[in-house]
C-alpha positions in Angstrom: 248.1 26.5 206.2 248.0 30.2 205.9 250.7 30.6 208.5 248.5 32.5 211.0 249.4 30.4 214.0 247.7 32.8 216.4 244.4 32.4 214.6 244.8 28.7 214.5 245.5 28.5 218.2 242.5 30.6 219.0 240.3 28.4 216.8 241.6 25.3 218.5 241.1 26.8 222.0 237.5 27.7 221.0 236.9 24.2 219.7 238.2 22.6 222.9 236.0 24.8 225.1 232.9 24.3 223.0 233.3 20.6 222.4 235.6 19.2 225.1 234.2 15.7 224.5 234.9 15.6 220.8 237.5 13.0 219.9 238.1 14.9 216.6 239.0 18.1 218.4 241.5 16.2 220.6 242.9 14.5 217.5 243.5 17.8 215.7 245.0 19.2 218.9 247.4 16.3 219.1 248.5 17.0 215.5 248.8 20.7 216.3 251.0 20.0 219.3 253.1 17.5 217.3 253.7 20.2 214.6 254.9 22.6 217.3 257.2 20.0 218.9 255.1 19.8 222.1 255.3 16.0 222.1 254.0 15.3 225.7 251.0 17.5 224.9 250.5 15.7 221.6 250.5 12.3 223.3 248.1 13.5 226.0 245.7 14.9 223.3 245.9 11.6 221.4 245.2 9.7 224.6 242.1 11.9 225.3 240.9 11.4 221.7 241.2 7.6 222.1 239.5 7.6 225.5 236.5 9.3 223.8 236.6 7.1 220.7 238.8 4.0 221.1 238.2 2.9 217.4 239.4 6.2 215.8 242.0 4.9 213.4 243.2 8.4 212.3 244.2 9.1 215.9 246.0 5.7 216.2 247.8 6.4 212.9 248.8 10.0 213.9 250.1 8.8 217.2 251.9 5.9 215.6 253.6 8.3 213.2 254.6 10.5 216.1 256.2 7.6 218.0 257.9 6.4 214.8 259.4 9.8 214.2 260.7 9.9 217.8 262.4 6.5 217.3 259.9 4.6 219.4 259.4 1.7 217.0 257.6 -0.7 219.4 254.9 1.7 220.6 254.4 2.7 216.9 254.0 -0.9 215.9 251.4 -1.4 218.7 249.4 1.7 217.5 249.6 0.7 213.9 248.5 -2.8 214.8 245.5 -1.6 216.7 244.6 0.6 213.7 244.7 -2.4 211.3 242.7 -4.5 213.7 239.9 -1.9 213.4 240.3 -1.1 209.7 242.3 -3.9 208.0 242.3 -2.2 204.6 243.5 1.2 205.9 246.1 2.3 203.3 247.5 5.1 205.5 248.3 2.7 208.3 249.7 0.1 206.0 251.9 2.6 204.2 253.2 4.3 207.3 253.9 1.0 209.1 255.6 -0.5 206.0 257.7 2.6 205.6 258.7 2.6 209.2 259.8 -1.0 209.0 261.8 -0.4 205.8 263.5 2.7 207.2 264.4 1.0 210.4 266.1 -1.9 208.6 263.3 -4.4 209.0 262.9 -5.2 205.3 261.2 -8.5 205.9 258.5 -6.8 208.1 258.1 -4.1 205.4 257.7 -6.7 202.7 255.1 -8.6 204.8 253.1 -5.4 205.3 253.2 -4.4 201.6 252.1 -8.0 200.7 249.3 -7.7 203.2 248.3 -4.4 201.5 248.3 -6.1 198.1 246.2 -9.1 199.4 243.7 -6.8 200.9 243.2 -5.2 197.5 244.5 -1.9 198.6 243.9 0.5 195.7 246.0 3.3 197.1 248.9 4.1 194.9 250.9 5.5 197.9 251.3 1.9 199.3 252.6 0.7 196.0 254.9 3.7 195.7 256.3 3.0 199.2 256.9 -0.6 198.3 258.6 0.4 195.0 260.8 2.8 196.8 261.8 0.1 199.3 262.8 -2.2 196.4 264.7 0.6 194.7 266.7 1.3 197.8 267.5 -2.4 198.1 268.7 -2.4 194.5 265.9 -4.7 193.4 265.0 -2.6 190.2 262.7 -5.2 188.6 260.7 -5.6 191.8 260.5 -1.8 192.1 259.2 -1.6 188.5 256.7 -4.3 189.2 255.4 -2.5 192.3 255.2 0.8 190.4 253.3 -0.9 187.5 250.9 -2.7 189.9 250.3 0.5 191.8 249.4 2.4 188.6 247.1 -0.5 187.6 245.3 0.0 190.9 245.4 3.8 191.0 246.2 5.3 187.6 245.8 8.9 188.8 248.4 8.7 191.5 250.9 11.2 190.1 253.5 10.7 192.7 253.8 7.1 191.7 254.5 8.1 188.1 257.1 10.5 189.4 258.8 7.9 191.6 259.0 5.4 188.8 260.2 7.9 186.2 262.8 9.3 188.6 264.1 5.8 189.2 264.4 5.2 185.5 266.2 8.6 185.1 268.6 7.7 187.9 269.4 4.5 186.0 270.1 6.5 182.9 267.1 5.0 181.1 266.0 8.3 179.6 263.5 6.9 177.1 261.6 5.0 179.8 261.7 8.0 182.1 260.3 10.3 179.4 257.6 7.8 178.5 256.5 7.5 182.2 256.6 11.2 182.8 
C-alpha cells in the first residue's frame, strides 16, 4: 500500500521461503501476481493455496474474481459455487458472483443470488448495495430503493450504501431525498 513494490516482493519471497506450506502465503502471492498482471503465476499460486487448504474460501473467491475479470465466467461460477458450498453465508462470494452475473447480462442469475443472500440473512450492506445497483441499471427504481433500504436496515453503518442510494436519487433529480440520505 505504500508503493514500495521492491520491499513487498522481498517480504513475499521471505514468507514463501520460511513457510512454503502456508496456504495463506500462497493466497497472498496469488493476489500479488494478479495485481502485477502475471495471471498464470496467480493461478498457480491459488492452485497451491487450495492444495494446502481446499476449504479456503478467500482463495476460492480471489481466484473466482480473477477468472471473472478475465472473462472466464464458467470457471468463476465453479469457484464461487465451491466457496458457497463451504461457507453458504459468505457475503463476499455472494456479492462478487451476483455482480458478475449482473454485469455479464444474466440478470435472472444475479437476482437469484441476491435473493439467496437475503434468505441467508446476510447482514453485509455491500450485497444489498450491489443488488440495488443492479435494479437501478435495469431502470427498476422502486426495487433499487427497496434494496438500499433493506441493506441499511441490515447494516446501518455501510456508508457506501448511503452514497449509492443518494446518488441514484440525485441522478433522478430528487434533490430533497438525496440530501436527506446524504
